[in-house]
N, CA and C atoms as an extended XYZ file, in Angstrom:
492
Properties=species:S:1:pos:R:3:atomname:S:1:resname:S:1:resid:I:1 pbc="F F F"
N        48.812      130.498       14.964 N   UNK     1
C        47.792      130.255       13.955 CA  UNK     1
C        47.227      131.607       13.525 C   UNK     1
N        47.071      131.759       12.263 N   UNK     2
C        46.570      133.018       11.747 CA  UNK     2
C        45.070      133.117       11.995 C   UNK     2
N        44.683      134.081       12.836 N   UNK     3
C        43.288      134.194       13.246 CA  UNK     3
C        42.362      134.471       12.080 C   UNK     3
N        42.779      135.337       11.166 N   UNK     4
C        41.879      135.686       10.069 CA  UNK     4
C        41.517      134.475        9.230 C   UNK     4
N        42.444      133.556        9.066 N   UNK     5
C        42.156      132.350        8.288 CA  UNK     5
C        41.173      131.465        9.043 C   UNK     5
N        41.396      131.315       10.352 N   UNK     6
C        40.474      130.517       11.165 CA  UNK     6
C        39.099      131.163       11.173 C   UNK     6
N        39.044      132.475       11.297 N   UNK     7
C        37.759      133.159       11.281 CA  UNK     7
C        37.055      132.967        9.941 C   UNK     7
N        37.812      133.021        8.862 N   UNK     8
C        37.229      132.800        7.532 CA  UNK     8
C        36.717      131.375        7.410 C   UNK     8
N        37.464      130.438        7.944 N   UNK     9
C        37.046      129.039        7.920 CA  UNK     9
C        35.745      128.866        8.690 C   UNK     9
N        35.684      129.438        9.876 N   UNK    10
C        34.465      129.336       10.677 CA  UNK    10
C        33.305      130.025        9.973 C   UNK    10
N        33.573      131.173        9.360 N   UNK    11
C        32.525      131.889        8.646 CA  UNK    11
C        31.987      131.069        7.485 C   UNK    11
N        32.896      130.412        6.757 N   UNK    12
C        32.439      129.605        5.627 CA  UNK    12
C        31.608      128.425        6.102 C   UNK    12
N        31.861      127.971        7.320 N   UNK    13
C        31.064      126.866        7.870 CA  UNK    13
C        29.613      127.278        8.053 C   UNK    13
N        29.395      128.548        8.278 N   UNK    14
C        28.024      129.029        8.443 CA  UNK    14
C        27.167      128.733        7.215 C   UNK    14
N        27.809      128.639        6.082 N   UNK    15
C        27.076      128.461        4.847 CA  UNK    15
C        27.054      127.018        4.373 C   UNK    15
N        27.608      126.114        5.159 N   UNK    16
C        27.637      124.724        4.735 CA  UNK    16
C        26.647      123.848        5.483 C   UNK    16
N        25.932      124.418        6.439 N   UNK    17
C        24.953      123.670        7.207 CA  UNK    17
C        23.576      124.291        7.001 C   UNK    17
N        22.531      123.535        7.264 N   UNK    18
C        21.185      124.086        7.130 CA  UNK    18
C        21.000      125.280        8.054 C   UNK    18
N        20.260      126.262        7.596 N   UNK    19
C        20.018      127.454        8.399 CA  UNK    19
C        18.636      127.401        9.031 C   UNK    19
N        18.536      127.959       10.245 N   UNK    20
C        17.271      127.988       10.948 CA  UNK    20
C        16.688      129.389       11.009 C   UNK    20
N        17.449      130.375       10.571 N   UNK    21
C        16.953      131.745       10.640 CA  UNK    21
C        15.813      131.931        9.651 C   UNK    21
N        14.758      132.539       10.130 N   UNK    22
C        13.554      132.710        9.313 CA  UNK    22
C        13.790      133.625        8.123 C   UNK    22
N        14.739      134.549        8.256 N   UNK    23
C        14.956      135.521        7.182 CA  UNK    23
C        15.998      135.067        6.166 C   UNK    23
N        16.514      133.857        6.290 N   UNK    24
C        17.510      133.382        5.341 CA  UNK    24
C        16.889      132.415        4.355 C   UNK    24
N        17.299      132.564        3.105 N   UNK    25
C        16.840      131.656        2.063 CA  UNK    25
C        17.643      130.370        2.150 C   UNK    25
N        16.987      129.216        2.135 N   UNK    26
C        17.744      127.962        2.186 CA  UNK    26
C        18.664      127.838        0.977 C   UNK    26
N        19.803      127.234        1.190 N   UNK    27
C        20.748      127.034        0.105 CA  UNK    27
C        20.367      125.801       -0.698 C   UNK    27
N        20.712      125.866       -1.969 N   UNK    28
C        20.536      124.688       -2.808 CA  UNK    28
C        21.624      123.684       -2.443 C   UNK    28
N        21.445      122.415       -2.789 N   UNK    29
C        22.515      121.441       -2.536 CA  UNK    29
C        23.830      121.836       -3.209 C   UNK    29
N        23.743      122.448       -4.386 N   UNK    30
C        24.950      122.875       -5.086 CA  UNK    30
C        25.669      123.977       -4.308 C   UNK    30
N        24.913      124.934       -3.775 N   UNK    31
C        25.512      126.006       -2.985 CA  UNK    31
C        26.134      125.451       -1.701 C   UNK    31
N        25.464      124.487       -1.096 N   UNK    32
C        26.011      123.864        0.107 CA  UNK    32
C        27.319      123.142       -0.209 C   UNK    32
N        27.375      122.464       -1.356 N   UNK    33
C        28.597      121.745       -1.729 CA  UNK    33
C        29.728      122.715       -2.029 C   UNK    33
N        29.432      123.817       -2.685 N   UNK    34
C        30.453      124.831       -2.965 CA  UNK    34
C        31.010      125.382       -1.655 C   UNK    34
N        30.118      125.672       -0.711 N   UNK    35
C        30.558      126.196        0.580 CA  UNK    35
C        31.397      125.160        1.334 C   UNK    35
N        30.971      123.925        1.269 N   UNK    36
C        31.715      122.852        1.950 CA  UNK    36
C        33.092      122.671        1.321 C   UNK    36
N        33.171      122.722        0.000 N   UNK    37
C        34.462      122.598       -0.683 CA  UNK    37
C        35.392      123.753       -0.322 C   UNK    37
N        34.836      124.957       -0.225 N   UNK    38
C        35.645      126.112        0.166 CA  UNK    38
C        36.158      125.949        1.590 C   UNK    38
N        35.291      125.462        2.465 N   UNK    39
C        35.697      125.255        3.846 CA  UNK    39
C        36.845      124.245        3.917 C   UNK    39
N        36.753      123.174        3.125 N   UNK    40
C        37.817      122.166        3.108 CA  UNK    40
C        39.132      122.766        2.615 C   UNK    40
N        39.048      123.585        1.577 N   UNK    41
C        40.253      124.216        1.046 CA  UNK    41
C        40.856      125.177        2.076 C   UNK    41
N        40.007      125.940        2.738 N   UNK    42
C        40.485      126.854        3.779 CA  UNK    42
C        41.154      126.080        4.911 C   UNK    42
N        40.542      124.971        5.306 N   UNK    43
C        41.095      124.168        6.384 CA  UNK    43
C        42.452      123.604        5.975 C   UNK    43
N        42.547      123.117        4.764 N   UNK    44
C        43.815      122.553        4.283 CA  UNK    44
C        44.904      123.626        4.300 C   UNK    44
N        44.545      124.842        3.927 N   UNK    45
C        45.494      125.949        3.980 CA  UNK    45
C        45.952      126.190        5.417 C   UNK    45
N        45.017      126.186        6.361 N   UNK    46
C        45.357      126.403        7.768 CA  UNK    46
C        46.305      125.304        8.252 C   UNK    46
N        46.006      124.066        7.913 N   UNK    47
C        46.866      122.951        8.311 CA  UNK    47
C        48.260      123.147        7.720 C   UNK    47
N        48.329      123.422        6.444 N   UNK    48
C        49.614      123.610        5.777 CA  UNK    48
C        50.395      124.768        6.400 C   UNK    48
N        49.698      125.849        6.658 N   UNK    49
C        50.327      127.047        7.213 CA  UNK    49
C        50.875      126.807        8.616 C   UNK    49
N        50.296      125.876        9.324 N   UNK    50
C        50.696      125.635       10.706 CA  UNK    50
C        51.680      124.489       10.903 C   UNK    50
N        51.844      123.635        9.913 N   UNK    51
C        52.717      122.477       10.109 CA  UNK    51
C        54.136      122.655        9.573 C   UNK    51
N        54.320      123.498        8.571 N   UNK    52
C        55.658      123.692        7.996 CA  UNK    52
C        56.329      122.351        7.710 C   UNK    52
N        55.667      121.553        6.888 N   UNK    53
C        56.166      120.219        6.568 CA  UNK    53
C        57.373      120.282        5.649 C   UNK    53
N        58.282      119.336        5.841 N   UNK    54
C        59.391      119.174        4.898 CA  UNK    54
C        58.835      118.475        3.660 C   UNK    54
N        59.641      118.410        2.618 N   UNK    55
C        59.219      117.727        1.392 CA  UNK    55
C        58.894      116.267        1.631 C   UNK    55
N        59.739      115.580        2.386 N   UNK    56
C        59.486      114.154        2.644 CA  UNK    56
C        58.280      113.956        3.550 C   UNK    56
N        58.072      114.848        4.498 N   UNK    57
C        56.886      114.762        5.361 CA  UNK    57
C        55.611      114.997        4.547 C   UNK    57
N        55.674      115.968        3.640 N   UNK    58
C        54.501      116.272        2.809 CA  UNK    58
C        54.066      115.077        1.979 C   UNK    58
N        55.025      114.351        1.427 N   UNK    59
C        54.712      113.201        0.568 CA  UNK    59
C        53.889      112.148        1.290 C   UNK    59
N        54.148      111.954        2.567 N   UNK    60
C        53.417      110.921        3.306 CA  UNK    60
C        52.249      111.484        4.105 C   UNK    60
N        52.335      112.770        4.487 N   UNK    61
C        51.270      113.363        5.299 CA  UNK    61
C        49.997      113.623        4.499 C   UNK    61
N        50.118      114.259        3.325 N   UNK    62
C        48.921      114.709        2.619 CA  UNK    62
C        48.009      113.569        2.159 C   UNK    62
N        48.512      112.451        1.689 N   UNK    63
C        47.589      111.341        1.379 CA  UNK    63
C        46.868      110.819        2.635 C   UNK    63
N        47.586      110.768        3.752 N   UNK    64
C        46.963      110.339        5.005 CA  UNK    64
C        45.921      111.365        5.454 C   UNK    64
N        46.256      112.635        5.328 N   UNK    65
C        45.318      113.716        5.657 CA  UNK    65
C        44.039      113.572        4.836 C   UNK    65
N        44.170      113.331        3.534 N   UNK    66
C        42.998      113.201        2.659 CA  UNK    66
C        42.136      112.002        3.067 C   UNK    66
N        42.773      110.896        3.427 N   UNK    67
C        42.014      109.725        3.883 CA  UNK    67
C        41.276      110.036        5.182 C   UNK    67
N        41.942      110.723        6.085 N   UNK    68
C        41.328      111.109        7.364 CA  UNK    68
C        40.153      112.052        7.133 C   UNK    68
N        40.346      113.020        6.255 N   UNK    69
C        39.261      113.962        5.975 CA  UNK    69
C        38.071      113.253        5.335 C   UNK    69
N        38.338      112.276        4.475 N   UNK    70
C        37.245      111.511        3.862 CA  UNK    70
C        36.457      110.762        4.933 C   UNK    70
N        37.151      110.201        5.906 N   UNK    71
C        36.461      109.526        7.010 CA  UNK    71
C        35.693      110.532        7.869 C   UNK    71
N        36.276      111.699        8.086 N   UNK    72
C        35.583      112.756        8.836 CA  UNK    72
C        34.336      113.222        8.065 C   UNK    72
N        34.453      113.313        6.738 N   UNK    73
C        33.326      113.743        5.912 CA  UNK    73
C        32.123      112.815        6.082 C   UNK    73
N        32.377      111.519        6.187 N   UNK    74
C        31.279      110.569        6.380 CA  UNK    74
C        30.553      110.855        7.692 C   UNK    74
N        31.322      111.163        8.728 N   UNK    75
C        30.700      111.511       10.007 CA  UNK    75
C        29.978      112.854        9.914 C   UNK    75
N        30.568      113.795        9.190 N   UNK    76
C        29.915      115.099        9.009 CA  UNK    76
C        28.607      114.963        8.239 C   UNK    76
N        28.567      114.059        7.253 N   UNK    77
C        27.318      113.811        6.529 CA  UNK    77
C        26.238      113.300        7.475 C   UNK    77
N        26.635      112.426        8.379 N   UNK    78
C        25.676      111.924        9.369 CA  UNK    78
C        25.227      113.041       10.301 C   UNK    78
N        26.149      113.921       10.682 N   UNK    79
C        25.785      115.055       11.532 CA  UNK    79
C        24.779      115.949       10.823 C   UNK    79
N        25.004      116.206        9.563 N   UNK    80
C        24.064      117.027        8.795 CA  UNK    80
C        22.686      116.366        8.762 C   UNK    80
N        22.649      115.061        8.584 N   UNK    81
C        21.365      114.346        8.579 CA  UNK    81
C        20.672      114.465        9.937 C   UNK    81
N        21.436      114.382       11.013 N   UNK    82
C        20.859      114.535       12.355 CA  UNK    82
C        20.311      115.952       12.524 C   UNK    82
N        21.054      116.938       12.069 N   UNK    83
C        20.616      118.330       12.167 CA  UNK    83
C        19.348      118.547       11.340 C   UNK    83
N        19.297      117.962       10.162 N   UNK    84
C        18.108      118.097        9.321 CA  UNK    84
C        16.899      117.426        9.972 C   UNK    84
N        17.118      116.289       10.609 N   UNK    85
C        16.042      115.617       11.337 CA  UNK    85
C        15.558      116.505       12.479 C   UNK    85
N        16.481      117.106       13.187 N   UNK    86
C        16.138      118.031       14.263 CA  UNK    86
C        15.340      119.211       13.716 C   UNK    86
N        15.781      119.753       12.587 N   UNK    87
C        15.104      120.908       11.987 CA  UNK    87
C        13.652      120.590       11.644 C   UNK    87
N        13.414      119.365       11.171 N   UNK    88
C        12.040      118.966       10.834 CA  UNK    88
C        11.172      118.831       12.074 C   UNK    88
N        11.782      118.560       13.210 N   UNK    89
C        11.017      118.187       14.389 CA  UNK    89
C        11.086      119.155       15.570 C   UNK    89
N        11.973      120.143       15.551 N   UNK    90
C        12.214      120.872       16.787 CA  UNK    90
C        11.011      121.680       17.275 C   UNK    90
N        10.145      122.114       16.398 N   UNK    91
C         8.971      122.874       16.847 CA  UNK    91
C         7.882      121.969       17.415 C   UNK    91
N         7.895      120.725       17.030 N   UNK    92
C         6.873      119.777       17.496 CA  UNK    92
C         7.533      118.548       18.124 C   UNK    92
N         8.632      118.758       18.800 N   UNK    93
C         9.457      117.681       19.332 CA  UNK    93
C         8.693      116.828       20.345 C   UNK    93
N         8.776      115.519       20.138 N   UNK    94
C         8.230      114.581       21.119 CA  UNK    94
C         9.399      114.035       21.940 C   UNK    94
N         9.082      113.442       23.068 N   UNK    95
C        10.131      112.849       23.899 CA  UNK    95
C        10.884      111.773       23.121 C   UNK    95
N        10.152      110.945       22.385 N   UNK    96
C        10.776      109.840       21.656 CA  UNK    96
C        11.744      110.362       20.587 C   UNK    96
N        11.338      111.361       19.838 N   UNK    97
C        12.204      111.919       18.790 CA  UNK    97
C        13.401      112.622       19.427 C   UNK    97
N        13.174      113.341       20.503 N   UNK    98
C        14.272      114.031       21.190 CA  UNK    98
C        15.326      113.031       21.661 C   UNK    98
N        14.892      111.941       22.251 N   UNK    99
C        15.834      110.927       22.720 CA  UNK    99
C        16.544      110.247       21.567 C   UNK    99
N        15.820      110.012       20.463 N   UNK   100
C        16.447      109.405       19.279 CA  UNK   100
C        17.555      110.310       18.740 C   UNK   100
N        17.267      111.595       18.636 N   UNK   101
C        18.233      112.544       18.080 CA  UNK   101
C        19.445      112.672       18.994 C   UNK   101
N        19.237      112.798       20.285 N   UNK   102
C        20.384      112.952       21.182 CA  UNK   102
C        21.202      111.666       21.238 C   UNK   102
N        20.561      110.523       21.114 N   UNK   103
C        21.301      109.253       21.071 CA  UNK   103
C        22.150      109.181       19.813 C   UNK   103
N        21.575      109.566       18.678 N   UNK   104
C        22.347      109.578       17.435 CA  UNK   104
C        23.543      110.528       17.551 C   UNK   104
N        23.308      111.673       18.156 N   UNK   105
C        24.372      112.688       18.278 CA  UNK   105
C        25.489      112.199       19.193 C   UNK   105
N        25.139      111.609       20.325 N   UNK   106
C        26.182      111.133       21.237 CA  UNK   106
C        26.913      109.927       20.648 C   UNK   106
N        26.191      109.053       19.937 N   UNK   107
C        26.851      107.936       19.246 CA  UNK   107
C        27.857      108.459       18.218 C   UNK   107
N        27.473      109.511       17.525 N   UNK   108
C        28.365      110.115       16.536 CA  UNK   108
C        29.612      110.684       17.206 C   UNK   108
N        29.447      111.316       18.355 N   UNK   109
C        30.602      111.840       19.088 CA  UNK   109
C        31.566      110.716       19.470 C   UNK   109
N        31.017      109.594       19.919 N   UNK   110
C        31.860      108.443       20.275 CA  UNK   110
C        32.611      107.941       19.043 C   UNK   110
N        31.909      107.834       17.918 N   UNK   111
C        32.551      107.369       16.686 CA  UNK   111
C        33.635      108.338       16.223 C   UNK   111
N        33.381      109.637       16.378 N   UNK   112
C        34.383      110.625       15.973 CA  UNK   112
C        35.630      110.493       16.857 C   UNK   112
N        35.433      110.292       18.137 N   UNK   113
C        36.572      110.110       19.035 CA  UNK   113
C        37.362      108.861       18.659 C   UNK   113
N        36.672      107.782       18.346 N   UNK   114
C        37.348      106.550       17.930 CA  UNK   114
C        38.133      106.769       16.636 C   UNK   114
N        37.564      107.541       15.723 N   UNK   115
C        38.259      107.835       14.468 CA  UNK   115
C        39.540      108.624       14.741 C   UNK   115
N        39.433      109.655       15.564 N   UNK   116
C        40.599      110.462       15.917 CA  UNK   116
C        41.674      109.579       16.541 C   UNK   116
N        41.267      108.711       17.446 N   UNK   117
C        42.219      107.810       18.097 CA  UNK   117
C        42.847      106.837       17.098 C   UNK   117
N        42.063      106.341       16.160 N   UNK   118
C        42.583      105.364       15.206 CA  UNK   118
C        43.629      105.956       14.269 C   UNK   118
N        43.549      107.260       14.031 N   UNK   119
C        44.520      107.899       13.140 CA  UNK   119
C        45.773      108.376       13.862 C   UNK   119
N        45.744      108.450       15.179 N   UNK   120
C        46.920      108.938       15.905 CA  UNK   120
C        48.166      108.121       15.601 C   UNK   120
N        48.128      106.790       15.656 N   UNK   121
C        49.354      106.051       15.318 CA  UNK   121
C        49.776      106.241       13.859 C   UNK   121
N        48.807      106.463       12.979 N   UNK   122
C        49.136      106.668       11.560 CA  UNK   122
C        49.855      107.997       11.355 C   UNK   122
N        49.326      109.059       11.981 N   UNK   123
C        49.970      110.369       11.845 CA  UNK   123
C        51.325      110.381       12.547 C   UNK   123
N        51.397      109.748       13.717 N   UNK   124
C        52.669      109.756       14.444 CA  UNK   124
C        53.720      108.884       13.760 C   UNK   124
N        53.303      108.010       12.862 N   UNK   125
C        54.264      107.213       12.095 CA  UNK   125
C        54.891      108.014       10.955 C   UNK   125
N        54.218      109.083       10.522 N   UNK   126
C        54.735      109.858        9.390 CA  UNK   126
C        55.231      111.250        9.783 C   UNK   126
N        54.910      111.677       11.009 N   UNK   127
C        55.341      112.993       11.486 CA  UNK   127
C        56.011      112.853       12.844 C   UNK   127
N        56.935      113.769       13.159 N   UNK   128
C        57.474      113.788       14.525 CA  UNK   128
C        56.344      114.078       15.525 C   UNK   128
N        56.556      113.718       16.766 N   UNK   129
C        55.533      113.890       17.797 CA  UNK   129
C        55.019      115.310       17.930 C   UNK   129
N        55.916      116.289       17.862 N   UNK   130
C        55.503      117.684       18.021 CA  UNK   130
C        54.607      118.115       16.853 C   UNK   130
N        54.948      117.711       15.647 N   UNK   131
C        54.108      118.078       14.500 CA  UNK   131
C        52.780      117.328       14.533 C   UNK   131
N        52.796      116.098       15.010 N   UNK   132
C        51.539      115.359       15.171 CA  UNK   132
C        50.650      116.079       16.173 C   UNK   132
N        51.240      116.485       17.288 N   UNK   133
C        50.469      117.212       18.309 CA  UNK   133
C        49.938      118.522       17.746 C   UNK   133
N        50.755      119.229       16.991 N   UNK   134
C        50.318      120.505       16.404 CA  UNK   134
C        49.170      120.269       15.417 C   UNK   134
N        49.290      119.209       14.612 N   UNK   135
C        48.209      118.897       13.676 CA  UNK   135
C        46.906      118.616       14.432 C   UNK   135
N        46.985      117.830       15.469 N   UNK   136
C        45.788      117.530       16.253 CA  UNK   136
C        45.230      118.788       16.916 C   UNK   136
N        46.093      119.703       17.319 N   UNK   137
C        45.615      120.973       17.870 CA  UNK   137
C        44.841      121.763       16.815 C   UNK   137
N        45.378      121.823       15.611 N   UNK   138
C        44.686      122.541       14.534 CA  UNK   138
C        43.325      121.899       14.278 C   UNK   138
N        43.302      120.579       14.144 N   UNK   139
C        42.037      119.872       13.923 CA  UNK   139
C        41.042      120.173       15.042 C   UNK   139
N        41.511      120.101       16.276 N   UNK   140
C        40.644      120.323       17.429 CA  UNK   140
C        40.090      121.746       17.431 C   UNK   140
N        40.935      122.724       17.144 N   UNK   141
C        40.477      124.117       17.147 CA  UNK   141
C        39.476      124.380       16.021 C   UNK   141
N        39.740      123.826       14.862 N   UNK   142
C        38.795      124.001       13.753 CA  UNK   142
C        37.460      123.362       14.112 C   UNK   142
N        37.494      122.158       14.664 N   UNK   143
C        36.258      121.460       15.050 CA  UNK   143
C        35.509      122.254       16.101 C   UNK   143
N        36.228      122.864       17.058 N   UNK   144
C        35.573      123.695       18.079 CA  UNK   144
C        34.877      124.900       17.455 C   UNK   144
N        35.552      125.546       16.505 N   UNK   145
C        34.942      126.701       15.839 CA  UNK   145
C        33.689      126.293       15.069 C   UNK   145
N        33.762      125.174       14.392 N   UNK   146
C        32.589      124.700       13.653 CA  UNK   146
C        31.446      124.357       14.608 C   UNK   146
N        31.791      123.722       15.715 N   UNK   147
C        30.765      123.371       16.707 CA  UNK   147
C        30.127      124.617       17.299 C   UNK   147
N        30.934      125.626       17.549 N   UNK   148
C        30.406      126.882       18.078 CA  UNK   148
C        29.458      127.531       17.078 C   UNK   148
N        29.841      127.543       15.817 N   UNK   149
C        28.969      128.118       14.792 CA  UNK   149
C        27.652      127.356       14.692 C   UNK   149
N        27.726      126.040       14.767 N   UNK   150
C        26.497      125.243       14.741 CA  UNK   150
C        25.623      125.557       15.941 C   UNK   150
N        26.244      125.649       17.115 N   UNK   151
C        25.486      125.930       18.333 CA  UNK   151
C        24.776      127.279       18.238 C   UNK   151
N        25.405      128.241       17.588 N   UNK   152
C        24.784      129.553       17.415 CA  UNK   152
C        23.574      129.488       16.483 C   UNK   152
N        23.618      128.596       15.514 N   UNK   153
C        22.571      128.531       14.497 CA  UNK   153
C        21.386      127.664       14.885 C   UNK   153
N        21.603      126.678       15.715 N   UNK   154
C        20.554      125.704       16.006 CA  UNK   154
C        19.831      126.100       17.278 C   UNK   154
N        18.538      126.327       17.179 N   UNK   155
C        17.790      126.742       18.375 CA  UNK   155
C        17.665      125.588       19.366 C   UNK   155
N        17.536      125.962       20.628 N   UNK   156
C        17.316      124.978       21.683 CA  UNK   156
C        15.935      124.372       21.500 C   UNK   156
N        15.796      123.111       21.853 N   UNK   157
C        14.507      122.463       21.813 CA  UNK   157
C        13.602      123.135       22.843 C   UNK   157
N        12.345      123.232       22.488 N   UNK   158
C        11.381      123.894       23.395 CA  UNK   158
C        11.176      123.042       24.637 C   UNK   158
N        11.327      123.638       25.793 N   UNK   159
C        11.075      122.923       27.049 CA  UNK   159
C         9.578      122.974       27.329 C   UNK   159
N         9.017      121.859       27.811 N   UNK   160
C         7.594      121.880       28.127 CA  UNK   160
C         7.319      122.829       29.306 C   UNK   160
N         6.133      123.376       29.309 N   UNK   161
C         5.735      124.271       30.393 CA  UNK   161
C         5.684      123.492       31.699 C   UNK   161
N         6.114      124.124       32.771 N   UNK   162
C         6.092      123.479       34.087 CA  UNK   162
C         4.666      123.334       34.582 C   UNK   162
N         4.408      122.232       35.217 N   UNK   163
C         3.108      121.987       35.821 CA  UNK   163
C         3.155      122.430       37.274 C   UNK   163
N         2.162      123.202       37.734 N   UNK   164
C         2.186      123.652       39.139 CA  UNK   164
C         1.931      122.518       40.112 C   UNK   164
């Protein structure tokens, strides 16, 4: 996998999520959409560059890929909403809000895993096993990079002071 492309993809992800840094100007929704579209295009390039699909594989893979990405986008929209909720509350976090947010986040992780599992038979029906595995590796690595970038940007919730 070409590292520079993955690094560019991860870098573009920095601009598609809400920022918590005090010195950064918030992006407009239009700027966020442009960044998200660029990230999608970069990701598609990485997938294409790593799969070396034949013509017949491409005909059946890319429509399935687009459907999968659309389903992933719905989950990503929910993740953004959870992050925005966290951003509104993290300085004044209550136990109830903290538990609500972490429950939403873990529920989303379960749904994402179910989505990944539901597409495995679909991808393996149109690609050989090795290419299916390689595609899932690319998806997994991209998701890890995005998660790492998010983790770097989102501050930890304030822990209450210990009582003596």
